[in-house]
C-alpha positions as CSV (number, residue, x, y, z in Angstrom):
1,X,83.2,108.5,104.5
2,X,83.2,105.4,107.4
3,X,81.5,104.6,110.6
4,X,79.3,93.7,109.9
5,X,81.1,90.7,109.5
6,X,83.6,92.6,107.4
7,X,85.2,95.4,109.3
8,X,84.1,98.8,108.2
9,X,87.5,100.0,106.9
10,X,87.9,96.7,104.9
11,X,84.4,97.0,103.6
12,X,84.9,100.5,102.5
13,X,88.2,99.6,100.8
14,X,86.5,96.9,98.8
15,X,83.6,99.2,97.8
16,X,86.0,102.0,96.8
17,X,88.0,99.5,94.6
18,X,84.8,98.9,92.7
19,X,83.6,102.5,92.7
20,X,86.9,104.2,91.7
21,X,88.2,101.5,89.4
22,X,86.3,103.5,86.9
23,X,86.8,107.0,88.1
24,X,90.0,107.7,89.8
25,X,93.4,109.1,88.8
26,X,92.4,110.6,85.4
27,X,95.5,112.1,83.8
28,X,93.3,114.4,81.8
29,X,90.5,116.6,83.1
30,X,86.9,116.4,82.2
31,X,86.5,118.0,78.7
32,X,84.6,121.2,79.8
33,X,86.7,123.4,82.2
34,X,83.6,124.6,83.9
35,X,82.4,121.0,84.6
36,X,85.9,120.1,85.8
37,X,85.9,123.0,88.3
38,X,82.4,122.2,89.6
39,X,83.3,118.5,90.1
40,X,86.7,119.2,91.6
41,X,85.5,122.0,94.0
42,X,82.4,120.0,94.9
43,X,84.3,116.9,95.8
44,X,86.9,118.8,97.8
45,X,84.1,120.4,99.8
46,X,82.5,117.0,100.3
47,X,85.6,115.5,101.7
48,X,86.2,118.5,103.9
49,X,82.6,118.2,105.3
50,X,81.5,121.5,103.8
51,X,78.2,120.1,102.6
52,X,76.5,123.3,101.8
53,X,79.3,124.3,99.4
54,X,79.4,120.8,97.9
55,X,75.6,120.8,97.4
56,X,75.8,124.2,95.7
57,X,78.5,123.0,93.3
58,X,76.6,119.8,92.4
59,X,73.3,121.6,92.0
60,X,74.9,124.1,89.6
61,X,76.5,121.2,87.8
62,X,73.1,119.6,87.3
63,X,71.3,122.9,86.4
64,X,73.9,124.3,84.0
65,X,74.9,121.0,82.3
66,X,71.6,119.1,82.0
67,X,73.0,117.2,79.0
68,X,75.5,115.4,81.3
69,X,74.5,112.9,84.1
70,X,77.3,114.2,86.4
71,X,75.1,116.5,88.3
72,X,72.7,113.7,89.3
73,X,75.6,111.3,90.1
74,X,77.2,113.8,92.4
75,X,74.0,114.9,94.0
76,X,73.5,111.2,94.9
77,X,77.1,111.1,96.3
78,X,76.2,114.2,98.4
79,X,73.2,112.3,99.9
80,X,75.3,109.2,100.6
81,X,78.2,111.2,102.1
82,X,76.3,113.4,104.5
83,X,74.1,110.5,105.7
84,X,77.2,108.3,106.3
85,X,79.1,111.1,108.1
86,X,76.2,112.1,110.4
87,X,74.9,108.5,110.8
88,X,71.5,109.4,109.3
89,X,69.1,107.1,107.6
90,X,69.7,107.1,103.8
91,X,67.2,109.0,101.7
92,X,66.8,105.8,99.7
93,X,64.1,107.0,97.3
94,X,66.1,110.1,96.3
95,X,69.4,108.3,95.9
96,X,68.0,105.5,93.8
97,X,66.0,108.0,91.7
98,X,69.0,110.2,91.0
99,X,71.2,107.2,90.0
100,X,68.4,105.7,87.9
101,X,68.0,108.9,86.0
102,X,71.7,109.3,85.6
103,X,72.0,105.7,84.2
104,X,69.2,106.3,81.8
105,X,70.9,109.5,80.6
106,X,74.2,107.6,80.2
107,X,72.5,105.0,78.0
108,X,71.0,107.7,75.8
109,X,74.4,109.3,75.4
110,X,76.0,106.0,74.5
111,X,73.4,105.4,71.8
112,X,74.5,108.7,70.2
113,X,78.2,108.3,70.7
114,X,80.0,105.3,72.4
115,X,83.0,107.4,73.3
116,X,85.3,107.1,76.3
117,X,83.6,109.9,78.3
118,X,80.1,108.7,77.9
119,X,81.3,105.2,78.9
120,X,83.0,106.8,81.9
121,X,79.8,108.4,83.0
122,X,78.0,105.1,83.0
123,X,80.9,103.4,84.8
124,X,80.8,106.1,87.5
125,X,77.0,105.7,87.9
126,X,77.4,102.0,88.3
127,X,80.2,102.6,90.8
128,X,78.0,104.7,93.0
129,X,75.3,102.0,92.7
130,X,77.9,99.6,93.9
131,X,78.9,101.8,96.8
132,X,75.3,102.3,97.9
133,X,74.4,98.7,97.6
134,X,77.3,97.8,99.9
135,X,76.4,100.5,102.5
136,X,72.8,99.2,102.6
137,X,73.8,95.5,102.6
138,X,72.2,94.9,99.2
139,X,74.8,92.2,98.3
140,X,73.1,91.1,95.1
141,X,73.3,94.5,93.6
142,X,76.7,95.0,95.1
143,X,78.0,92.1,93.0
144,X,75.9,92.9,89.9
145,X,76.7,96.6,89.7
146,X,80.4,95.9,90.6
147,X,80.7,93.5,87.7
148,X,79.0,96.0,85.3
149,X,81.2,98.8,86.5
150,X,84.5,96.8,86.0
151,X,83.2,95.7,82.6
152,X,82.8,99.3,81.5
153,X,86.2,100.2,82.9
154,X,87.7,97.6,80.6
155,X,85.8,99.1,77.7
156,X,87.3,102.5,78.4
157,X,90.8,101.1,78.4
158,X,90.1,99.4,75.0
159,X,89.2,102.8,73.6
160,X,92.2,104.6,75.1
161,X,94.8,102.7,77.1
162,X,96.3,106.0,78.1
163,X,93.1,107.7,79.2
164,X,93.7,107.4,82.9
165,X,96.4,106.7,85.5
166,X,94.0,104.5,87.4
167,X,96.5,103.7,90.0
168,X,94.1,104.0,92.9
169,X,91.9,101.2,91.4
170,X,94.8,99.1,90.1
171,X,96.9,99.5,93.2
172,X,93.9,98.8,95.5
173,X,92.9,95.7,93.5
174,X,96.4,94.3,93.3
175,X,97.1,94.9,97.0
176,X,93.8,93.7,98.5
177,X,93.4,90.7,96.2
178,X,96.9,89.6,97.0
179,X,96.4,90.2,100.7
180,X,93.1,88.2,100.8
181,X,94.7,85.4,98.8
182,X,98.1,85.5,100.4
183,X,97.9,81.9,101.7
184,X,97.5,80.6,98.1
185,X,100.5,82.4,96.6
186,X,102.4,79.1,96.4
187,X,100.0,78.0,93.7
188,X,101.3,78.6,90.1
189,X,98.4,80.8,89.1
190,X,98.5,83.1,92.1
191,X,101.0,86.0,92.3
192,X,101.7,88.2,95.3
193,X,101.3,91.8,93.9
194,X,101.1,93.6,97.2
195,X,104.3,95.6,96.7
196,X,103.3,96.5,93.2
197,X,99.9,97.6,94.5
198,X,101.6,99.8,97.1
199,X,103.8,101.3,94.4
200,X,100.8,102.2,92.3
201,X,99.0,103.7,95.3
202,X,101.9,105.8,96.3
203,X,102.1,107.2,92.7
204,X,98.4,107.9,92.6
205,X,98.4,109.9,95.8
206,X,100.8,112.4,94.3
207,X,98.8,112.9,91.1
208,X,96.0,115.1,92.6
209,X,93.2,113.4,90.7
210,X,89.6,114.1,91.4
211,X,89.6,111.3,93.9
212,X,93.1,111.4,95.3
213,X,91.6,111.1,98.8
214,X,90.7,107.5,98.0
215,X,94.3,106.6,97.5
216,X,95.3,108.3,100.8
217,X,92.6,106.5,102.7
218,X,93.4,103.1,101.2
219,X,97.1,103.6,101.8
220,X,96.4,104.5,105.4
221,X,94.5,101.3,106.2
222,X,97.1,99.2,104.4
223,X,99.7,100.7,106.8
224,X,97.5,100.0,109.8
225,X,97.0,96.5,108.6
226,X,100.8,96.1,108.4
227,X,101.1,97.7,111.8
228,X,103.3,100.4,110.4
229,X,101.7,103.1,112.5
230,X,104.3,105.8,112.0
231,X,103.8,105.5,108.2
232,X,100.0,105.5,108.8
233,X,100.4,108.7,110.8
234,X,102.4,110.4,108.1
235,X,99.8,109.5,105.5
236,X,97.0,110.8,107.7
237,X,98.9,114.1,108.3
238,X,99.5,114.4,104.5
239,X,95.8,113.8,104.0
240,X,94.9,116.6,106.4
241,X,97.3,119.0,104.8
242,X,95.2,118.5,101.6
243,X,91.8,118.3,103.3
244,X,92.1,120.0,106.7
245,X,88.4,119.8,107.4
246,X,88.0,116.1,106.8
247,X,86.7,114.1,109.7
248,X,87.6,111.0,107.9
249,X,91.3,111.9,107.9
250,X,91.3,113.3,111.4
251,X,89.8,110.0,112.6
252,X,92.5,108.2,110.7
253,X,95.1,110.3,112.5
254,X,93.6,109.4,115.8
255,X,93.6,105.8,114.9
256,X,97.3,105.9,114.1
257,X,98.0,107.7,117.4
258,X,96.3,104.9,119.3
259,X,99.4,102.9,118.8
260,X,101.9,105.7,119.1
261,X,100.7,108.3,121.6
262,X,97.4,107.5,123.4
263,X,97.1,111.0,124.8
264,X,97.3,112.6,121.4
265,X,94.8,110.0,120.1
266,X,92.3,111.1,122.8
267,X,92.9,114.8,121.9
268,X,92.4,114.1,118.2
269,X,89.2,112.1,118.8
270,X,87.9,115.0,120.8
271,X,88.7,117.3,117.9
272,X,86.7,115.0,115.6
273,X,83.8,115.0,118.0
274,X,83.9,118.8,118.3
275,X,83.8,119.2,114.5
276,X,80.3,118.0,114.0
277,X,77.8,120.8,113.3
278,X,75.2,120.6,116.1
279,X,72.3,121.5,113.8
280,X,73.1,118.4,111.7
281,X,73.5,115.9,114.6
282,X,70.2,114.0,114.8
283,X,71.3,111.0,116.9
284,X,74.0,109.8,119.4
285,X,75.9,107.3,117.3
286,X,79.0,109.3,116.6
287,X,79.2,110.5,120.2
288,X,79.0,107.0,121.6
289,X,81.4,105.6,119.1
290,X,84.1,108.2,119.7
291,X,83.7,108.5,123.4
292,X,83.9,104.7,123.8
293,X,87.2,104.8,122.0
294,X,88.4,107.6,124.3
295,X,87.4,105.6,127.3
296,X,89.3,102.5,126.2
297,X,92.4,104.7,125.6
298,X,92.1,106.2,129.1
299,X,91.9,102.8,130.6
300,X,94.9,101.6,128.7
301,X,96.8,104.7,130.0
302,X,95.9,103.8,133.6
303,X,93.4,106.6,134.0
304,X,90.6,104.5,135.3
305,X,88.7,107.4,136.7
306,X,88.2,109.1,133.3
307,X,87.4,105.7,131.7
308,X,84.8,105.0,134.4
309,X,83.1,108.4,134.1
310,X,82.9,108.3,130.3
311,X,81.4,104.8,130.3
312,X,79.1,105.6,133.1
313,X,77.7,108.5,131.1
314,X,77.4,106.4,127.9
315,X,75.6,103.5,129.7
316,X,73.2,106.1,131.2
317,X,72.0,107.2,127.8
318,X,68.3,106.3,127.5
319,X,66.0,105.4,124.7
320,X,68.5,104.5,122.0
321,X,66.6,104.2,118.8
322,X,66.5,101.1,116.6
323,X,68.6,103.0,114.0
324,X,71.2,103.9,116.7
325,X,71.4,100.3,118.0
326,X,71.7,98.9,114.5
327,X,74.6,101.3,113.7
328,X,76.3,100.6,117.1
329,X,76.3,96.9,116.3
330,X,77.5,95.6,119.7
331,X,79.5,98.8,120.6
332,X,77.6,99.1,123.9
333,X,78.9,95.6,124.9
334,X,82.5,97.1,124.5
335,X,81.4,100.1,126.6
336,X,80.2,97.7,129.4
337,X,83.4,95.8,129.3
338,X,85.5,99.0,129.6
339,X,83.2,100.2,132.4
340,X,83.6,96.9,134.4
341,X,87.4,97.0,133.9
342,X,87.6,100.6,135.1
343,X,85.3,99.9,138.0
344,X,87.4,96.9,139.0
345,X,90.6,98.9,138.8
346,X,89.0,101.5,141.1
347,X,87.8,98.9,143.5
348,X,84.2,99.9,143.1
349,X,81.4,97.4,143.8
């Protein structure tokens, strides 16, 4: 789930903090074993990019457990995930309608019984509203829904302080809030909690919660930010051992290899590119993004010929759509710079 003034990894980390502050690391499963299995299997398929299986699980969840909003919530997550992965326009009407119906159902459940599970369903819905608002640059609703989501999370903890091991959320919040405010830690009311955040995140990734993949992804980008690339690689490899079909984690592994072994980085990026299902690819964004990274790596390795040929091909692509150009967000300028550098190295005019 990746690909702005805020870099994409940092943006996604901030959004995931808000989203999974209310949903991650549950020490206890959802009450109904059948619901638990459908959610767990559906999410695992979603992360692995097996969208047909994920959809089948979530549709069954919605069909067989109509009294719960979870089916609608996760059908919205399916729409968000596949559009993000394949760089497709979001089905805005469908996503908003699913989350609207889910929230209305949550409110009805809470009127009948304000228990921790019904509050959790509402918090989860608000979390996905937060995520979607961020992905679509709806900053007002990002803040509003995020505040509502965190408020419900606090209510859950009041009901049952031991309800969850929300280490993904707590660890992410403590680390990133301290990281962003690190220049103010000398003030008496600021405390640097980055190491504590890392401790929580490392614990959460061993708990195999519904959303353990969030802890793994957040930890990966923390290690990249700290320039501890061997640790980042280890996390990416562990992530792939759990989710072998995940393009997210294979892309993370390629990113780690950029600083360790550029040849392996290129090979891994090629694996990511080859993993897209041709029938689902509707635009050239992922191809351009990944090949531009490969070209830059070839140039850094001194293989100016490969860098030149790749960038020549990319610059020769015609009729890029407005949607593609918006997603690329200046990427073609980087392609041109790599092309010019490769051309100069080859002595071409």
